N, C-alpha and C positions, 0 to 999 in steps of 0.2 A: 507790282500790282497796285491797286488803288490805295490801300492802307499805307504802303510805303510812300506813295506820292503825296498823300495827305500829310505824312510826317515831314517829308522834304519841303513841302510848301510853306511851312512856318506857322507861327502862332495865329496870325490873322485869319488864314484859311481854316485852321482848326477851330477857332472861335466861331466862324461862320457855320460850320457843321454842327457845333454844339448848340447854337441858337436854333437851328432848324429842328434838331431832335428834341430840344426843350419845348419848342412850340407844338410839335406833334404830341409830346407827352401831355401837354396841357389841354390841347384842343380836341384830341381824339380819345376814345375810350377803349380800354382793353377789357375783355370779359372778366367778370368777377369769379373768384374761386367758389365753386358750389359747395362750400362748407360753412359751418356756423361756429362762431367763437363766443356763444352765449355763456359758457362756463367761466370765461375770463372776466365777465362782468361781476363775478363774485369778488374779484380783487379790487378793493376800493380805489386805489390810485389809477388802475387801468380804466375803471368805469368812469372816473371823473375826467381823465385826460382824453379819452376817446369821444367824449361828448363835445369837446371844444370845437366851435365853428360849424356845427352841423347845419345851421341855418344859412351859412354862406359857403356852399359847396365849391364854387369856382375860386373864391379867395383861398379857401383851404387847400385846394389842389395846386394853385400857383405857389403858395407859401411852402408846401411840402416839396414840390418839384425844385424850387430854388434852393432849399436846404440840401437836397440831393446833389445838385450841381456844385454848390459852394463846398460841400464836403469832398466831392471828387477833386476839385482844385486844390484843396488843402492836402489831400492824400497824395496828389501828384507832386506838390512842392515838397512834401515830406520825403518821398522817394528820391527826388532830385537832390535834396540836402544830404541824404545818406548814400548817394552815388549808385542807386539802383536804376536810375533813369538819367539820360543826358539833360543838360540845361537847355533853356529856350525851347521847351517842348511840352505840349499838352495833349499828346495823342491818347494818353490814358483817359482823359476826360471825354474825348470823342468816342472811344470804345465803350466807356461806361454809359454815356448817354444813349448810345445805340442799344446796348443790352438792356437798359432800363425800360425800353419800350415794351419789354415782356413782363414788366411788373403788373400784376393784376390790379384792376380797379379796386380801391379799398377806401372805405369811408374814414378810416383812421390814418390817412396819408401823412398828416402833420405829426402824429405820434411816431409813425414809421420813420419820418425824416429826423426827428429828435433822437431816436434810438440809434440811427445810423451815424449821426454826428457824435454821439457819446462813444460809440464803438471806435470811431476814428481817433478820439482822444485817448482811448485805451491803447490803440496801436502806437500813437505818438509817444506815450510814456514808455511802452515796451521797447520801441526802437532806441530810445535815448538812454536806457540803463546800461547799454553795452560799454564796457571799459571804465565804468564809474566805480570808484573804490567803495563808496558808501551810498548806494542808490536807494536808501531807505524811504525818502520822501516820495520818490516816483513810484516805488512799489506799493506804498500805502495808498497813494492816489489811484493807482490802477485797481486795487482791491475795492476802494470806495466807489469807483465808477461802476464796476460790475455789480456791487451790492445795491447801488442806487437804481440801476435799471431793473434788478431783480425784484425791487419793491413794486414795480409795475407789471413785469412778466417774470414769474418765479423761476422759469427754466434758465434764465440768464446766468444763474449761479454757476452753471456748467462752464462758463468762460474762464473760471479760475483754473481749469485744466490748461487753457492756453497760457496763462501766466506761469504755471509750474513747468510747462514744456519749454517756455522761454528761459527758465532757470537752467534746465538741462542744456538747451542750445547754447547759452552764453557761458556755460560751465560755472554757474553760481552754486556753490556747495555749502555756503555758510547757513547755519540754522536760523540766524536772525531774519534773513530775507523771507524764509518760509513762514515764520511766525508773524512777521509784519503783514504779509499778504492776507493771512487769516484775520488779523486784527482789522485790516481794511474792510473785509467783508462784514465784520461784526458791528463796526462803528455806526453806520446808518441805521441798522436795526435797533440799536440802543436808543437813538433819538426818536425813531418811529414808534417804538413800544412805549417810550416815556410820554410822547404826545397822545397816543391812544389811551394811556392810563389817565392822563390829566383831563381828557375830554370824555372819559367814561365810555370809550368804544372798544376797549381791549377784548372783552369777552365776545362781542358780536363779530369783530374782525377775526378773531381766532377761529370761531366756528365757520366763518365764510371761507377761510383758507382750508380748513378740514373738508368742507363740502366741495370745494374746487378740486382738491386732489382725489377725493373719492369719486367725483363725477367725470374726471379726466379720462378720455379714451383716445387712443391713436387714431389718426385720420385715415379713413378708407376712401380714397379718391380715384374715380375712374376718369381717365383723360379722353377727350374727344380727339378726332384725327388732327385738327389744326394744333391743338395744345401738345399733342404727342410729337408732331414734327418740330415745333418750336423748341420744346424741351430737348429733343434729340440734337438739334443744332448746338444748343448751349452746352449740353453734356459732352459732345465731341470736341467742341472748342476748348472746354475746360480740361479734358483728359489729355488732348494732344499738347496744348500749350503749357500745362502745369508740368508734364513730364519733361518737355524741352527746357523749361525754366529751371527745374531741379538738375537736369543734366549739365546745364551751363554753370550751375553753382560751384561745381568742382574746380572750374578754371578761375574763379574769382579769389581775391584776397580774403582773409579770414573774416574781417569785419562785414564785408558785403555778403559772403557766403552764409554767415549765420543769420543775417536779416532776411535773406531769401528763404531759408528754412523756417524762419519765424512766421512769415506771411503764409507759407504753405500750411503751417500748424493752424493759423487763424482760419484759413479756408475750411479745413476739415472739421475743426471744432464748431464753426458756424453751421456746417452741414449737419453735424450731430445735434446741435440745438434746434435746428429746423425740424429734424425727425421727431424729437421728443416734445415739441411744442404743440403738437396737435393742430387745431384750427388756427393757432397764432403763427404758423410757419411763414405766412406772408410778410410778417413784420421784419424778418431777417433777410429777405431776398436782396434788398439793395446792398447790405453789408457784404453778403456773399458775392454779389456781382462786382464789388470793388476789387476783391482779390482776383477774380477772373479777368477784370480789365487790366490789372497789372501784369498778369501772365501773358495776355495777348499782346499788349503794347510793348512789353519788354522783348518778346520774341520777334515781333515785326521790326523793331529797331535794330536788333542785334543779329538776326538770322537772314541769310540769303534765300532760304527756302520758305517762302510764305504763301505759296500757291494754295495749299490746303486751307490755311487760315482765311485767306481772302474768299475762297469759294464758300466756306462755311458761314462767314459773316454776310456774304451776299445772299445766300439762301435764307439765312435767318431774317435779314432785313426785308427781303421780298415777302416772306411768309407773314411776319408780324405787321407789316404795313397793310397787307390785304386784310388781315384780321381786324386791325384797328379801323380802317376806312370803311369796311363792310359791316362792322359791329353796330 
């Protein structure tokens, strides 16, 4: 089917499709989620970063979209380096740029891109700690990355579960790694609190955080028919391909198998963070789609039975293009 043909056609054809989907992402609009993230404006760093470039919407959209694609290429190379994908192949980027068309229009797209890039860095460090005798620096950096993003969006702190699940997956039982991961979480907050104290903003920021958590409410969002169909295609793609992905893990060598489980943990922790983020759930969509793109591309490359995946991608692409072109 056509995904297998795109894979066989080589990098130049794959790049052509990526450029097409990137241009569609920039030049067409997807409906915005009909939810408000006003409560997040109580978080000082989120409020400041979300204002960047509001007067230059198109520049902001181009910059955010480019960060998404660069992150996808980095993630693709990471998986090639760790033998989850074959060399001379960018099918993952093609699939990711296709799924990214479902990303709702969002004024904070640059912030969304930066968060996605930082989460890629988290994955990079978690991939690389396997078989290291003393991976202390990498674990500390992973904790710092999570903590730094949580200064912008507090719910990010839940990604520490992903790090701890990585310890179980890699059979890391030394107490030092667990302590270092917590130290990594604490370090950025020490500097942030010190800066707030020196600028006499500690009390006001403290009350802003209290008000944010008191005013936080889970999102109650009703989907229209087109959104329901689009989400249905993505959900079916994710369920079918993630199960096939894990089923194939049993046939791989231990190093690859554990990294396959690691990305599966990343996917469901990202889903958990989306659920508890309320109106900020849109920020995590690209990171979640990175994992989905890996599942789909891995199965297209390694499986002979790709008819279902091709039909779902075709249905998704047809629906999302109609939505974007008619919006």
